[in-house]
Structures are given as C-alpha cells and as structure tokens.
MARMI-434995 format. One line per 8 residues: number of its first residue (from 1); their letters; for each residue x, y, z of N, C-alpha, C. Coordinates in Angstrom, 1 decimal, padded with zeros to 4 digits. Last residue first. Example, Ala and Ser with C-alpha at 12.3 -4.5 7.8 and 13.67 -1.06 7.14 Angstrom:
! MARMI-434995
2	sa	012.8,-002.2,007.1,013.7,-001.1,007.1,012.9,000.0,007.9 ~ 013.2,-005.7,007.8,012.3,-004.5,007.8,013.2,-003.3,007.8
This chain:
! MARMI-434995
100	xxxxxxxx	-053.3,012.0,008.9,-052.1,012.1,009.8,-051.2,011.0,009.6 ~ -055.3,010.1,007.2,-055.4,011.2,008.2,-054.3,011.1,009.2 ~ -055.9,009.2,003.9,-055.0,009.2,005.0,-055.2,010.4,006.0 ~ -057.3,009.8,001.6,-058.0,009.2,002.7,-057.2,009.0,004.0 ~ -055.4,010.8,-000.2,-056.4,011.7,000.4,-057.1,011.1,001.6 ~ -054.0,008.5,-000.9,-053.3,009.5,-000.1,-054.3,010.5,000.5 ~ -055.9,007.1,-002.4,-055.4,006.5,-001.1,-054.7,007.6,-000.3 ~ -056.2,008.8,-004.5,-057.3,008.6,-003.7,-056.9,008.0,-002.4
92	xxxxxxxx	-053.7,008.7,-005.8,-054.1,010.0,-005.1,-055.3,009.7,-004.2 ~ -051.3,006.2,-005.7,-052.6,006.6,-006.0,-053.1,007.7,-005.1 ~ -048.8,005.1,-005.6,-048.9,006.6,-005.7,-050.3,007.0,-006.0 ~ -047.4,002.4,-003.6,-048.3,003.0,-004.6,-048.3,004.5,-004.5 ~ -045.7,001.8,-001.5,-045.8,000.9,-002.7,-046.7,001.3,-003.8 ~ -045.0,003.3,000.8,-046.4,002.7,000.6,-046.5,001.7,-000.5 ~ -042.2,003.9,000.6,-042.9,003.6,001.9,-044.2,002.8,001.7 ~ -041.7,004.3,-002.0,-040.9,003.4,-001.3,-041.5,003.0,000.0
84	xxxxxxxx	-043.5,006.4,-002.6,-043.6,005.1,-003.3,-042.8,004.0,-002.6 ~ -042.4,008.5,-001.1,-043.8,007.9,-000.7,-044.0,006.5,-001.4 ~ -040.0,008.8,-002.4,-040.0,008.5,-001.0,-041.3,007.9,-000.6 ~ -040.9,009.6,-005.0,-040.1,008.4,-004.8,-040.1,007.9,-003.4 ~ -042.3,012.0,-004.2,-043.0,010.9,-004.9,-042.3,009.6,-004.7 ~ -040.2,013.6,-003.3,-041.3,013.2,-002.3,-042.1,012.0,-002.9 ~ -038.8,013.8,-005.7,-038.2,013.2,-004.5,-039.2,012.8,-003.5 ~ -040.7,015.2,-007.3,-040.3,013.8,-007.6,-039.6,013.1,-006.5
76	xxxxxxxx	-040.9,017.6,-005.9,-042.0,016.8,-006.0,-041.7,015.3,-006.4 ~ -038.2,018.6,-006.1,-038.8,018.3,-004.8,-040.0,017.4,-004.9 ~ -038.1,018.8,-008.9,-037.1,018.0,-008.2,-037.7,017.6,-006.8 ~ -040.2,020.5,-009.5,-040.2,019.1,-010.1,-039.2,018.3,-009.3 ~ -039.4,022.8,-008.3,-040.7,022.2,-007.8,-040.7,020.7,-008.3 ~ -037.2,023.4,-009.8,-037.0,023.1,-008.3,-038.3,022.4,-007.8 ~ -038.4,023.9,-012.2,-037.4,022.8,-012.1,-037.2,022.4,-010.6 ~ -040.0,026.1,-011.6,-040.6,024.8,-012.0,-039.7,023.6,-011.9
68	xxxxxxxx	-038.1,028.0,-011.1,-039.0,027.6,-010.0,-039.7,026.2,-010.3 ~ -037.1,028.2,-013.6,-036.2,027.9,-012.5,-037.0,027.3,-011.4 ~ -039.3,029.1,-015.1,-038.7,027.8,-015.4,-037.8,027.3,-014.3 ~ -039.7,031.6,-013.9,-040.8,030.5,-013.8,-040.2,029.2,-014.1 ~ -037.4,032.9,-014.6,-037.7,032.6,-013.2,-038.7,031.6,-013.0 ~ -037.7,033.0,-017.4,-036.5,032.4,-016.8,-036.8,032.0,-015.3 ~ -040.0,034.5,-017.5,-040.0,033.1,-018.0,-038.9,032.4,-017.4 ~ -039.1,037.0,-016.6,-040.1,036.3,-015.8,-040.2,034.8,-016.2
60	xxxxxxxx	-037.3,037.5,-018.7,-036.8,037.3,-017.4,-037.8,036.6,-016.5 ~ -039.2,037.8,-020.8,-038.1,036.7,-020.9,-037.5,036.5,-019.5 ~ -040.6,040.0,-020.0,-041.3,038.7,-020.1,-040.3,037.5,-020.2 ~ -038.7,042.0,-020.2,-039.2,041.6,-018.9,-039.9,040.3,-018.9 ~ -037.8,042.9,-022.6,-037.1,041.7,-022.0,-037.7,041.3,-020.7 ~ -039.9,043.8,-025.3,-039.4,044.0,-024.0,-038.8,042.8,-023.4 ~ -041.6,043.9,-027.5,-040.2,044.1,-027.7,-039.6,044.6,-026.3 ~ -044.2,043.1,-027.5,-044.0,044.4,-026.9,-042.5,044.8,-027.0
52	xxxxxxxx	-044.0,040.5,-028.7,-044.9,041.5,-029.2,-044.5,042.9,-028.8 ~ -042.1,039.2,-027.0,-041.8,039.4,-028.4,-042.7,040.5,-029.0 ~ -043.6,039.2,-024.7,-042.3,039.8,-024.7,-041.8,040.1,-026.1 ~ -045.7,037.6,-025.4,-045.9,039.0,-025.1,-044.6,039.8,-025.1 ~ -044.3,035.2,-025.6,-044.9,035.8,-026.8,-045.2,037.3,-026.6 ~ -043.4,034.8,-023.0,-042.4,035.0,-024.1,-043.1,035.6,-025.3 ~ -045.9,034.6,-021.7,-044.9,035.6,-021.3,-043.9,035.9,-022.4 ~ -046.7,032.2,-022.9,-047.5,033.5,-023.1,-046.6,034.7,-022.7
44	xxxxxxxx	-044.8,030.4,-022.0,-044.9,030.7,-023.4,-045.7,032.0,-023.7 ~ -045.5,030.4,-019.3,-044.2,030.9,-019.7,-044.2,031.2,-021.2 ~ -048.0,029.2,-019.3,-047.9,030.6,-018.8,-046.5,031.2,-019.3 ~ -047.3,026.7,-020.2,-048.2,027.5,-021.0,-048.1,029.0,-020.6 ~ -045.6,025.9,-018.2,-045.0,026.1,-019.5,-045.9,026.9,-020.4 ~ -047.5,025.6,-016.1,-046.4,026.6,-016.0,-045.7,026.9,-017.3 ~ -049.1,023.5,-017.1,-049.7,024.8,-016.9,-048.6,025.9,-016.8 ~ -047.2,021.5,-017.1,-047.8,021.9,-018.4,-048.4,023.3,-018.2
36	xxxxxxxx	-046.8,021.2,-014.4,-045.7,021.6,-015.2,-046.2,022.1,-016.6 ~ -049.2,020.3,-013.5,-048.8,021.6,-013.1,-047.6,022.1,-013.9 ~ -049.2,017.8,-014.9,-050.2,018.8,-015.2,-049.8,020.2,-014.7 ~ -047.1,016.5,-013.5,-046.9,016.8,-014.9,-047.9,017.9,-015.4 ~ -048.3,016.2,-011.0,-047.1,017.0,-011.2,-046.8,017.4,-012.6 ~ -050.5,014.6,-011.6,-050.7,015.9,-011.1,-049.5,016.8,-011.2 ~ -049.1,012.3,-012.5,-049.9,013.0,-013.4,-050.3,014.4,-012.9 ~ -047.9,011.6,-010.0,-047.1,011.9,-011.1,-047.9,012.7,-012.2
28	xxxxxxxx	-050.0,010.9,-008.3,-049.3,012.1,-008.1,-048.4,012.6,-009.2 ~ -052.9,009.7,-010.2,-051.7,009.6,-009.3,-051.0,010.9,-009.2 ~ -055.3,010.7,-011.4,-055.0,009.3,-011.0,-054.0,009.2,-009.9 ~ -056.8,013.2,-012.3,-056.3,012.9,-011.0,-056.0,011.5,-010.6 ~ -058.1,014.2,-014.6,-057.4,012.9,-014.6,-056.8,012.5,-013.3 ~ -059.4,016.7,-014.0,-060.2,015.6,-014.4,-059.4,014.3,-014.2 ~ -057.6,018.7,-013.0,-059.0,018.6,-012.5,-059.6,017.3,-012.8 ~ -055.2,018.4,-014.3,-055.2,018.6,-012.8,-056.6,018.4,-012.3
20	xxxxxxxx	-055.8,018.1,-016.9,-055.2,017.0,-016.2,-055.2,017.1,-014.7 ~ -056.9,020.6,-017.4,-057.7,019.5,-017.5,-057.1,018.2,-016.8 ~ -054.6,022.2,-017.0,-055.7,022.3,-016.1,-056.7,021.1,-016.2 ~ -053.1,021.2,-019.2,-052.6,021.1,-017.8,-053.7,021.2,-016.8 ~ -054.7,022.1,-021.3,-054.4,020.7,-021.1,-053.9,020.4,-019.7 ~ -054.6,024.9,-020.8,-055.9,024.2,-020.6,-055.7,022.7,-020.5 ~ -051.9,025.4,-021.4,-052.4,025.7,-020.1,-053.7,024.9,-019.8 ~ -051.9,024.7,-024.1,-051.0,024.0,-023.2,-051.5,024.2,-021.8
12	xxxxxxxx	-053.8,026.6,-025.1,-054.1,025.2,-025.2,-053.2,024.4,-024.3 ~ -052.3,029.0,-024.6,-053.6,028.7,-024.0,-054.0,027.3,-024.0 ~ -050.2,028.6,-026.4,-049.9,028.6,-025.0,-051.2,028.4,-024.2 ~ -051.7,028.6,-028.8,-050.9,027.5,-028.4,-050.6,027.4,-026.9 ~ -052.7,031.3,-028.7,-053.6,030.1,-028.6,-052.9,028.8,-028.3 ~ -050.3,032.6,-029.1,-051.0,032.7,-027.8,-052.0,031.7,-027.6 ~ -049.9,031.9,-031.8,-048.9,031.4,-030.8,-049.5,031.6,-029.4 ~ -052.0,033.2,-033.0,-052.0,031.7,-033.0,-051.0,031.2,-032.0
4	xxxx	-051.2,035.8,-032.5,-052.5,035.3,-031.9,-052.5,033.8,-031.9 ~ -049.0,036.4,-034.0,-048.8,036.1,-032.6,-050.1,035.6,-031.9 ~ -047.9,035.6,-037.0,-049.2,035.8,-036.3,-049.1,035.4,-034.9 ~ -045.3,037.3,-038.5,-045.7,036.1,-037.8,-047.0,036.5,-037.0
C-alpha cells in the first residue's frame, strides 16, 4: 500500500479545515467544523505513521485526539446553542464586534 497517498489525504483534510477556518468564517458552526477537520487530518497522519513505523504510539495519540475533539465539540455546540437562544443568530462578525 502506498502510504504517501494516504498522507496526502490527511494533508488535504487538514488544509480543507484550515481553509474553512481562515477563509469561510461565516458563523461559529463552520469554525467548529473546520477545527474538527483539522484534528481529523492530524489524527489520520498519526495513524498512517503508526502503520509505517509499526508502533502503537500513534494510535494512542489518535485516541486521545479524538477524545479531546469529542469533548471540544460537545462544549462548543453547547455554547453555540446557548448563544443562539440568547441572540438569535450565530454570525461571527456580530460576535467579534461585541465588547463585554
């Protein structure tokens, strides 16, 4: 199996997440999904290097990254729902202009 192609797939996932984080910044949900894509891209690269090196360390790191990503998603979505209930929108430009 050609592992370089698999590493390119993880790089493409990471770059799509980075592009969404930098360019698409419409609302908080797209930012949260972009961060998740970046974490999944990094996790895939750890998994592929774990397969290449025949070591379990990359798989353990991936497990911890996915656990932290799940907790981050839960907290982020809870804050997103709470903010939507209070303000009625989740536009990032409106949130940045708030002061306190």
